[in-house]
C-alpha positions as CSV (number, residue, x, y, z in Angstrom):
1,M,46.3,30.8,4.4
2,L,47.2,34.0,6.0
3,R,44.2,33.7,8.4
4,C,45.7,30.5,9.7
5,Y,49.0,32.2,10.4
6,D,47.3,35.2,12.0
7,K,45.3,32.9,14.3
8,L,48.4,31.0,15.2
9,F,50.3,34.2,15.9
10,E,47.4,35.5,18.1
11,F,47.4,32.2,20.0
12,V,51.1,32.3,20.6
13,Q,50.9,35.9,21.8
14,H,48.0,35.0,24.2
15,Q,50.0,32.0,25.6
16,E,53.1,34.2,26.1
17,A,50.9,36.8,27.9
18,I,49.5,34.2,30.2
19,T,53.0,32.7,30.9
20,N,54.3,36.2,31.8
21,Q,51.3,36.8,34.2
22,V,52.0,33.5,35.9
23,L,55.8,34.2,36.2
24,Q,55.1,37.7,37.6
25,G,52.7,36.3,40.2
26,E,49.6,38.0,38.8
27,V,47.9,34.6,38.2
28,T,48.3,31.7,40.5
29,V,48.2,28.1,39.4
30,A,46.4,25.7,41.7
31,K,48.4,22.8,43.1
32,K,47.1,19.3,43.3
33,E,46.9,19.4,47.1
34,E,44.8,22.6,47.0
35,A,42.5,21.3,44.4
36,G,41.9,18.1,46.2
37,A,41.3,19.6,49.6
38,N,37.7,18.6,49.6
39,Q,38.5,14.9,49.2
40,S,38.5,12.6,52.2
41,P,41.9,11.4,53.3
42,A,40.9,7.8,53.0
43,G,40.4,8.1,49.3
44,F,37.4,6.3,47.7
45,N,34.2,6.1,49.8
46,V,31.6,3.6,48.6
47,V,28.7,5.3,50.5
48,D,29.5,8.7,49.0
49,F,29.8,7.1,45.6
50,L,26.4,5.5,45.8
51,K,24.8,8.6,47.1
52,G,26.3,10.6,44.2
53,T,25.2,8.0,41.8
54,K,21.6,8.1,43.0
55,E,21.6,11.9,42.8
56,E,22.9,11.8,39.2
57,L,20.3,9.1,38.2
58,N,17.6,11.3,39.7
59,K,18.6,14.1,37.2
60,V,18.2,11.8,34.2
61,V,15.2,12.5,32.0
62,W,14.0,9.0,31.2
63,P,12.2,8.5,27.9
64,G,8.5,7.7,27.9
65,R,7.0,4.5,26.4
66,Q,6.1,6.1,23.1
67,Q,9.5,7.7,22.7
68,L,11.3,4.5,23.6
69,F,9.3,2.4,21.0
70,S,9.7,5.0,18.2
71,E,13.4,5.4,18.8
72,S,14.0,1.7,19.1
73,A,12.1,1.2,15.8
74,G,14.3,3.8,14.2
75,V,17.4,2.1,15.3
76,L,16.2,-1.3,14.1
77,L,15.2,0.2,10.8
78,M,18.6,1.8,10.3
79,V,20.5,-1.4,11.3
80,T,18.4,-3.4,8.9
81,L,18.9,-1.0,6.0
82,S,22.7,-0.9,6.7
83,A,23.0,-4.6,6.9
84,T,21.0,-5.0,3.6
85,L,23.2,-2.4,1.9
86,I,26.4,-4.1,3.0
87,Y,25.0,-7.5,1.8
88,L,24.1,-6.1,-1.6
89,V,27.5,-4.4,-2.0
90,D,29.2,-7.6,-0.9
91,N,27.3,-9.6,-3.5
92,L,28.1,-7.0,-6.2
93,F,31.8,-7.3,-5.5
94,R,31.6,-11.1,-5.4
95,W,29.8,-11.1,-8.8
96,G,32.3,-8.6,-10.2
97,S,35.3,-10.5,-9.0
98,G,33.8,-13.8,-10.4
99,V,33.5,-12.1,-13.8
100,V,37.0,-10.6,-13.8
101,F,38.9,-13.6,-12.4
102,K,37.2,-16.4,-14.4
């Protein structure tokens, strides 16, 4: 329990130190205008969005046929097992409630 308080105390001291640095001007806080200086003044640009989307999709490592089939089979197996387990538990409770409330 003391470790939790020690960690909390360290965190509060760290936050106070950062606050003091900001107030003394040692650390600057970026404003929204400065952070968004690279954005176009018009806002959203569809062409840039599509170019960025294409670049990101080129970075994706797509699964091969074997990996796709094996992982799909694993997902189907787990869904089937989960559904079967839920069905069995549901029937068990139905049977149990029938015994108790008859």
